TIPA-940458 format. One record per residue (C-alpha): residue number from 1; residue in three letters; x, y, z. Coordinates in steps of 0.001 Angstrom, whole numbers, always signed. Layout:
N
NUM, ALA, X, Y, Z
...
//
This chain:
233
1, MET, +18928, -55006, +25926
2, ALA, +17614, -52044, +23827
3, VAL, +20252, -50390, +21645
4, LYS, +20096, -46906, +20423
5, LEU, +22069, -44968, +17861
6, ARG, +22755, -41644, +19448
7, LEU, +25236, -38808, +19822
8, ARG, +28081, -38634, +22385
9, ARG, +29394, -35192, +23026
10, MET, +33083, -34469, +22733
11, GLY, +35238, -31398, +22279
12, LYS, +35853, -28240, +24356
13, LYS, +33522, -25707, +25763
14, LYS, +31556, -23894, +23032
15, ARG, +33397, -26125, +20459
16, PRO, +31229, -29254, +20370
17, PHE, +32096, -32397, +18411
18, TYR, +29919, -35478, +18491
19, ARG, +30383, -39205, +17967
20, ILE, +27591, -41366, +16748
21, VAL, +27573, -44466, +18805
22, ALA, +25500, -47595, +19409
23, ALA, +24866, -47669, +23162
24, ASP, +22586, -49239, +25705
25, SER, +19474, -47094, +26126
26, ARG, +19962, -47271, +29909
27, ALA, +23485, -45801, +29794
28, PRO, +24125, -42071, +30312
29, ARG, +24638, -39932, +27302
30, ASP, +28414, -39521, +27740
31, GLY, +28838, -42919, +29417
32, ARG, +29804, -46261, +28154
33, PHE, +28902, -47253, +24570
34, ILE, +29040, -50452, +22532
35, GLU, +30491, -49274, +19140
36, LEU, +31443, -46089, +17279
37, VAL, +29574, -45883, +13915
38, GLY, +30260, -42283, +12867
39, THR, +31019, -38677, +13660
40, TYR, +29298, -35265, +13403
41, ASP, +30912, -31816, +13371
42, PRO, +28191, -29054, +13497
43, LEU, +30710, -26109, +13381
44, THR, +31593, -26639, +9664
45, LYS, +29503, -25372, +6752
46, PRO, +28126, -27604, +5372
47, HIS, +28038, -29892, +8403
48, ASN, +30539, -32721, +8246
49, VAL, +28927, -36145, +8782
50, GLU, +30768, -39389, +8390
51, MET, +29038, -42757, +8717
52, LYS, +30215, -46428, +8746
53, GLU, +27435, -47592, +6405
54, ASP, +27740, -51260, +6925
55, ARG, +27813, -50958, +10759
56, VAL, +24860, -48593, +10795
57, PHE, +22790, -51045, +8691
58, HIS, +23978, -53899, +10999
59, TRP, +22579, -52195, +14067
60, LEU, +19418, -51141, +12309
61, LYS, +18790, -54760, +11225
62, ASN, +19350, -55919, +14828
63, GLY, +16570, -53524, +16022
64, ALA, +18618, -50471, +17119
65, GLN, +16464, -47304, +17151
66, PRO, +18101, -44025, +16129
67, THR, +17323, -40799, +18065
68, ARG, +15660, -37959, +16248
69, THR, +18998, -36169, +15601
70, VAL, +20732, -39245, +14342
71, LYS, +17775, -39992, +12037
72, ASN, +17970, -36540, +10598
73, LEU, +21662, -37070, +10008
74, LEU, +20988, -40395, +8271
75, GLN, +18407, -38716, +6033
76, GLY, +21016, -35979, +5224
77, THR, +23493, -38573, +4054
78, GLY, +21032, -40722, +2131
79, LEU, +21500, -43756, +4257
80, TRP, +17923, -43565, +5442
81, LEU, +16627, -43755, +1914
82, LYS, +18728, -46911, +1342
83, TRP, +17458, -48416, +4526
84, ASP, +13850, -47842, +3607
85, MET, +14439, -49463, +137
86, MET, +16261, -52362, +1775
87, LYS, +13351, -53043, +4203
88, ASN, +10941, -53055, +1297
89, GLY, +13076, -55631, -552
90, ALA, +14379, -53497, -3424
91, GLU, +17253, -54694, -5509
92, GLU, +20660, -53183, -5188
93, ALA, +20540, -51767, -8770
94, ASN, +17431, -49871, -8025
95, ILE, +18798, -48639, -4674
96, ALA, +21972, -47369, -6413
97, GLU, +19846, -45632, -9098
98, GLU, +17663, -43877, -6584
99, PHE, +20640, -42956, -4506
100, GLY, +22309, -41338, -7562
101, LYS, +19212, -39261, -8278
102, TRP, +19026, -38271, -4593
103, GLN, +22705, -37036, -4731
104, LEU, +21956, -34901, -7899
105, VAL, +19018, -33235, -6139
106, LYS, +21105, -32617, -3077
107, ALA, +23953, -31059, -5158
108, GLU, +21423, -28667, -6809
109, LYS, +20108, -27728, -3409
110, GLU, +23532, -27001, -2061
111, LYS, +24336, -24774, -5141
112, ARG, +21070, -22815, -4525
113, SER, +21898, -22353, -867
114, GLU, +25524, -21229, -1679
115, ALA, +24138, -18716, -4275
116, LYS, +21751, -17317, -1688
117, GLU, +24462, -16988, +885
118, ALA, +26708, -15240, -1699
119, GLN, +23882, -12767, -2502
120, LYS, +23397, -12160, +1178
121, LYS, +27083, -11518, +1710
122, SER, +27191, -9152, -1370
123, LYS, +24168, -7246, -30
124, LYS, +25743, -6842, +3373
125, ALA, +28983, -5672, +1778
126, GLN, +27117, -3051, -246
127, GLU, +25142, -1898, +2807
128, LYS, +28478, -1526, +4698
129, ALA, +30006, +391, +1808
130, LYS, +27006, +2735, +1691
131, GLN, +27151, +3338, +5474
132, ALA, +30908, +4109, +5221
133, GLU, +30255, +6613, +2394
134, GLU, +27443, +8356, +4343
135, GLU, +29662, +8540, +7435
136, GLU, +32433, +10054, +5331
137, LYS, +30003, +12583, +3782
138, ALA, +28634, +13495, +7282
139, GLU, +32155, +14006, +8553
140, ALA, +33159, +16097, +5519
141, ALA, +30028, +18296, +5550
142, PRO, +30999, +20497, +8534
143, ALA, +34430, +21162, +7086
144, VAL, +32919, +22127, +3715
145, GLN, +30405, +24451, +5432
146, ALA, +33169, +26136, +7445
147, GLU, +35215, +26734, +4263
148, THR, +32192, +28229, +2388
149, ALA, +31466, +30439, +5370
150, GLU, +35042, +31744, +5419
151, GLU, +34939, +32367, +1719
152, ALA, +31561, +34203, +1978
153, GLU, +32654, +36673, +4641
154, PRO, +35237, +38600, +2525
155, VAL, +32772, +38701, -300
156, LYS, +30273, +40424, +1901
157, GLU, +32870, +42964, +3096
158, GLU, +33797, +43747, -500
159, SER, +30214, +44231, -1451
160, VAL, +29596, +46563, +1530
161, ALA, +32646, +48642, +695
162, ALA, +31571, +48918, -2935
163, ALA, +28003, +49955, -2075
164, PRO, +28936, +53569, -970
165, GLU, +31058, +54077, -4043
166, THR, +28123, +53022, -6255
167, ALA, +25743, +55231, -4321
168, GLU, +28096, +58245, -4767
169, ALA, +28438, +57552, -8430
170, GLU, +24671, +57371, -8768
171, THR, +24095, +60632, -7022
172, ALA, +26802, +62377, -9053
173, SER, +25225, +61184, -12295
174, GLU, +21785, +62388, -11071
175, THR, +23166, +65942, -10205
176, GLU, +24894, +66175, -13564
177, ALA, +21764, +65169, -15458
178, GLU, +19326, +67665, -13740
179, PRO, +21048, +71049, -14952
180, ALA, +21243, +69588, -18400
181, LEU, +17449, +69271, -18451
182, GLU, +16947, +72890, -17227
183, VAL, +19342, +74333, -19805
184, GLU, +17785, +72436, -22682
185, ALA, +14564, +74484, -22810
186, THR, +12850, +75421, -26050
187, PRO, +12816, +79085, -27257
188, GLU, +9060, +79064, -27299
189, GLN, +8899, +78118, -23618
190, GLU, +11303, +81049, -22829
191, ALA, +9345, +83500, -24915
192, GLU, +5996, +82958, -23306
193, PRO, +6796, +84422, -19800
194, GLU, +8546, +87490, -21363
195, ALA, +5390, +88284, -23420
196, GLU, +3253, +88145, -20317
197, VAL, +5594, +90413, -18456
198, GLU, +5713, +93042, -21188
199, THR, +1914, +93243, -21943
200, LYS, +582, +93516, -18350
201, PRO, +2423, +96708, -17180
202, GLU, +1921, +98571, -20571
203, ALA, -1835, +97867, -20755
204, GLU, -2732, +99342, -17340
205, PRO, -1218, +102832, -17755
206, GLU, -2779, +103248, -21241
207, ALA, -6160, +102294, -19800
208, LYS, -5766, +104869, -17015
209, ALA, -4582, +107515, -19454
210, GLU, -7582, +106988, -21607
211, THR, -10075, +107146, -18808
212, GLU, -8646, +110109, -16927
213, PRO, -9012, +112776, -19748
214, GLU, -12491, +111680, -20476
215, ALA, -13360, +112174, -16881
216, GLU, -11797, +115590, -16842
217, GLU, -13604, +116646, -20036
218, SER, -16996, +115510, -18710
219, GLY, -16244, +117470, -15529
220, GLU, -15371, +120637, -17397
221, ALA, -18468, +120346, -19484
222, GLY, -20599, +120097, -16473
223, ASN, -19108, +123211, -14888
224, GLN, -19690, +125260, -18048
225, GLU, -23373, +124312, -18155
226, GLU, -23801, +125298, -14518
227, GLU, -22266, +128682, -15158
228, LYS, -24528, +129291, -18081
229, LYS, -27582, +128510, -16015
230, GLU, -26503, +130921, -13291
231, LYS, -25968, +133758, -15751
232, SER, -29338, +133325, -17322
233, GLU, -30944, +133453, -13935
//
């Protein structure tokens, strides 16, 4: 009869729990078994594995073959390391020393894995916090925009109402400034047009008065000469 060390499923649906048993290789998985040598709970972290060390070594010495899953569990508990050293004829002191070193290495690995899991959890928590902040900002943004729009509308109305007043003030200042420029003229600029007006009308009659008597005198002289010529003839 070939004996195997294998798992026997127990527990409820989606809540598995396994027993490690020594059973006939021809028996069904959840059928009859010879002896219970351990338990395995895959739902805990880390996985909970309990073995009856002396009974496991007993069945291994008698030729029992573990399945792949049971072999992995034996390696995880360090029993497979002991079994290899026992097969090679190592002394118990050496086996205990090597097993102690193996336990230290395993403890360091567990610490590293726990630190990595803690980092992952912290990153996830930070990401969730950022997402929550972004969602809050996105929800608050429309309300802030509406408030700013309501505040901006009366400001625009006030500016529009003030615009005509400023335009009227500017036009009034321009009209007041223009006559001031016209009144502030220099006396020289005022004198120049008066001189032109006075000289032009006076010069024309004098010139005419001077030319007309000369013309009359020349005409009288010509008439006298003609009369003299007629008399002499």
